[in-house]
C-alpha positions in Angstrom: -60.7 -57.2 128.6 -60.0 -54.6 131.2 -62.1 -52.0 129.4 -65.1 -54.2 129.2 -67.8 -52.4 131.7 -67.6 -53.8 135.1 -71.3 -54.8 135.0 -70.8 -56.9 132.0 -67.6 -58.3 133.3 -69.9 -59.5 136.4 -72.5 -61.0 134.4 -69.9 -63.1 132.3 -69.0 -64.8 135.5 -72.4 -65.1 137.1 -73.9 -68.6 136.8 -77.6 -67.4 137.6 -77.5 -64.0 135.7 -76.6 -65.6 132.5 -79.4 -68.3 132.8 -81.8 -65.6 133.7 -80.8 -63.6 130.7 -81.1 -66.5 128.3 -84.6 -67.2 129.4 -85.8 -63.5 129.6 -84.4 -62.7 125.9 -85.3 -65.9 124.1 -87.9 -65.0 121.7 -88.1 -61.3 122.8 -88.2 -59.2 119.8 -90.2 -55.8 120.1 -91.5 -53.7 117.4 -89.7 -50.4 117.1 -92.7 -48.5 118.3 -93.2 -50.6 121.5 -92.6 -49.3 124.9 -91.3 -51.3 127.6 -90.3 -50.8 131.4 -87.5 -52.4 133.1 -88.4 -52.3 136.6 -85.5 -53.1 139.1 -82.8 -52.3 136.8 -80.2 -52.4 139.5 -77.0 -51.9 138.1 -78.0 -52.2 134.5 -76.5 -55.8 133.9 -79.8 -57.1 132.3 -80.9 -53.9 131.0 -78.0 -53.6 128.6 -79.1 -56.6 126.8 -82.9 -56.2 127.0 -82.4 -52.9 125.0 -80.9 -54.9 122.2 -84.2 -56.6 121.6 -85.7 -53.5 120.1 -88.4 -51.1 121.2 -88.1 -48.2 123.5 -87.1 -48.9 127.1 -87.4 -47.1 130.2 -85.2 -48.4 133.1 -86.4 -47.6 136.7 -85.2 -48.5 140.2 -85.7 -47.1 143.8 -82.1 -46.7 144.5 -80.3 -43.5 142.9 -76.9 -45.4 143.5 -78.3 -48.2 141.2 -79.4 -45.5 138.6 -76.0 -43.9 138.4 -74.3 -47.1 137.7 -77.0 -48.0 135.1 -76.5 -44.7 133.4 -72.8 -45.1 133.1 -73.6 -48.4 131.4 -76.7 -47.9 129.0 -77.1 -44.0 129.0 -80.5 -42.1 129.4 -84.1 -42.9 129.9 -83.9 -43.9 133.8 -86.4 -43.2 136.4 -86.2 -43.2 140.2 -89.5 -44.8 141.5 -91.2 -45.5 144.7 -91.7 -49.1 145.8 -95.3 -49.1 144.6 -96.7 -45.7 143.2 -95.3 -45.6 139.7 -94.8 -42.0 138.0 -96.1 -43.2 134.7 -99.2 -42.7 133.0 -102.1 -45.4 132.6 -101.5 -47.8 129.8 -98.2 -46.3 128.9 -96.1 -49.9 128.2 -96.4 -52.6 126.0 -94.2 -54.7 128.3 -92.9 -54.6 131.8 -90.0 -56.8 132.8 -89.8 -57.5 136.6 -86.3 -59.1 137.1 -85.9 -60.2 140.9 -87.7 -57.1 142.0 -91.0 -58.3 143.5 -89.6 -60.0 146.5 -88.0 -56.4 147.3 -91.3 -54.7 147.9 -93.2 -55.0 151.0 -96.6 -54.4 149.2 -96.1 -56.7 146.3 -100.1 -57.0 145.7 -100.3 -53.1 145.4 -97.2 -53.3 142.9 -99.1 -55.8 140.7 -102.2 -53.8 140.7 -100.1 -50.8 139.8 -98.3 -52.8 136.9 -101.8 -53.6 135.7 -102.5 -49.9 135.4 -99.3 -49.0 133.5 -99.7 -51.8 130.9 -101.8 -51.3 128.0 -104.5 -54.3 127.2 -102.8 -56.8 125.7 -99.5 -56.1 127.2 -97.1 -58.6 128.6 -95.6 -58.8 132.1 -92.7 -61.1 132.8 -92.0 -61.7 136.3 -88.9 -63.3 138.0 -88.6 -64.2 141.5 -86.9 -66.6 144.0 -89.0 -69.8 144.2 -89.5 -71.4 147.7 -91.3 -74.2 149.0 -90.7 -77.2 151.5 -88.0 -78.8 149.4 -86.0 -75.8 148.5 -83.4 -76.6 151.4 -80.7 -74.0 150.3 -83.1 -71.2 152.0 -82.9 -73.1 155.5 -79.0 -73.4 154.9 -78.7 -69.4 154.1 -80.8 -68.8 157.5 -78.5 -71.2 159.3 -75.5 -69.4 158.2 -76.8 -65.9 159.0 -77.4 -64.7 155.7 -80.5 -62.7 156.5 -83.3 -61.4 154.1 -82.2 -57.9 154.5 -78.5 -58.8 153.2 -80.5 -59.4 149.8 -83.0 -56.6 150.3 -85.8 -59.0 150.3 -89.0 -58.7 152.1 -89.7 -62.5 151.9 -88.0 -65.6 151.1 -89.6 -66.1 147.7 -92.8 -67.6 146.0 -94.3 -70.7 145.0 -95.8 -71.0 141.5 -99.1 -71.1 143.0 -98.8 -68.3 145.3 -97.4 -66.0 142.5 -100.0 -67.0 139.9 -102.7 -66.5 142.5 -101.6 -63.0 143.1 -101.4 -62.3 139.2 -104.9 -63.4 138.7 -106.2 -61.1 141.5 -104.2 -58.1 140.0 -106.1 -58.9 136.8 -103.3 -60.6 134.8 -103.7 -63.9 133.0 -100.5 -66.1 133.3 -99.5 -68.0 130.3 -96.3 -69.9 131.0 -93.6 -70.3 133.5 -90.0 -71.7 133.8 -87.9 -72.6 136.7 -84.1 -72.3 136.7 -81.0 -72.3 138.9 -81.2 -75.9 140.2 -79.2 -77.0 143.5 -75.8 -76.7 142.2 -76.1 -73.2 140.4 -77.9 -71.9 143.2 -75.3 -73.7 145.9 -72.3 -71.6 144.1 -74.1 -68.3 143.7 -74.8 -68.7 147.6 -71.4 -69.2 148.4 -70.2 -66.2 146.4 -72.7 -63.9 148.1 -71.7 -65.4 151.4 -68.0 -64.6 151.0 -68.9 -61.2 149.6 -71.1 -60.3 152.8 -68.3 -61.5 155.1 -65.5 -59.9 153.3 -66.8 -56.9 152.0 -70.5 -56.1 152.3 -71.5 -56.6 156.2 -70.2 -53.3 157.4 -71.6 -51.3 154.5 -73.8 -48.3 156.0 -75.6 -47.9 152.8 -79.1 -49.2 152.5 -79.9 -50.4 149.1 -83.0 -51.8 147.6 -81.4 -55.1 146.4 -79.1 -55.7 149.1 -75.4 -55.7 149.2 -74.4 -59.0 147.8 -72.0 -57.8 145.1 -70.5 -54.6 143.9 -72.8 -51.8 143.1 -70.7 -49.1 141.9 -67.6 -48.9 139.8 -65.5 -47.9 142.7 -66.5 -50.9 144.6 -65.6 -53.2 141.8 -62.3 -51.5 141.4 -61.6 -52.0 145.3 -62.4 -55.7 145.0 -60.6 -56.2 141.5 -58.1 -58.5 143.1 -60.6 -61.1 144.4 -62.5 -60.6 141.1 -59.6 -61.8 139.4 -59.0 -64.8 141.5 -62.5 -65.8 141.3 -62.3 -65.4 137.5 -59.4 -67.9 137.7 -61.6 -70.6 139.3 -64.8 -69.6 137.4 -64.4 -72.5 134.6 -64.2 -75.1 137.4 -67.3 -73.7 139.0 -69.3 -73.4 135.9 -68.2 -77.1 135.1 -69.4 -78.2 138.5 -72.7 -76.2 137.9 -73.4 -78.4 135.0 -74.4 -81.4 137.5 -77.7 -79.6 137.4 -78.5 -81.4 134.2 -78.5 -84.6 136.4 -81.3 -83.1 138.8 -84.1 -83.5 135.8 -86.4 -84.3 138.8 -86.1 -81.1 140.6 -87.4 -77.7 140.3 -85.3 -74.6 139.9 -84.7 -72.1 142.8 -85.7 -69.2 140.5 -89.2 -68.7 138.9 -90.2 -66.9 135.6 -93.9 -66.1 134.8 -95.2 -64.9 131.8 -98.5 -63.1 132.1 -100.7 -60.8 130.1 -103.0 -57.9 130.7 -106.2 -59.0 129.0 
């Protein structure tokens, strides 16, 4: 439907975001008094669904442009933050969700220490990052085709499971579980979409955004690219069907990594 918020229309046609949302929200039910932080809310696509899992949520991002887009979707309780120094009191939150944010921060170790500060003892942290390693060949393809890290707003390519859990331990967390998702075909189709968006719409943007410019970031941008989105919507069922080939890759780790951890 055309009256559906543009952010939700994008997530409806995003292979990776729907898979990420599934793993983030499965089993996530907060008591009414719980206070949660959605750090790196971007344009609010995931925030919309996280807030339906109970509790009181605060959305935060470095970019005011992102916060304006998020406000138009979910309303209030949004805060602009610095990359590391968070404007929250110690032990303020029961849960922090970090959806593809850590790789955007230069001092990622400092941020994890800061998250340990703002979480209450027994509080949970959910971190989502790109996974990297010698067998993740799509990273090499991206580099070969000129898809620079800054297009994504990334400070680094990603993390290995061992590298990320090591950082969490050093910051005082106890990792408890992990999951990978977005195997070759899902990641490849997402990369192709990012590539064409950058080449057709994003490369000339002068606005520096925390999360890069690989998709529309405002209602105005989405409206200007409505024709391209309608065309993609027509082929999306075939893209989705082809992405199901990931089911055959039982031996492969995904290109995205989720780690659940707790502050003792």
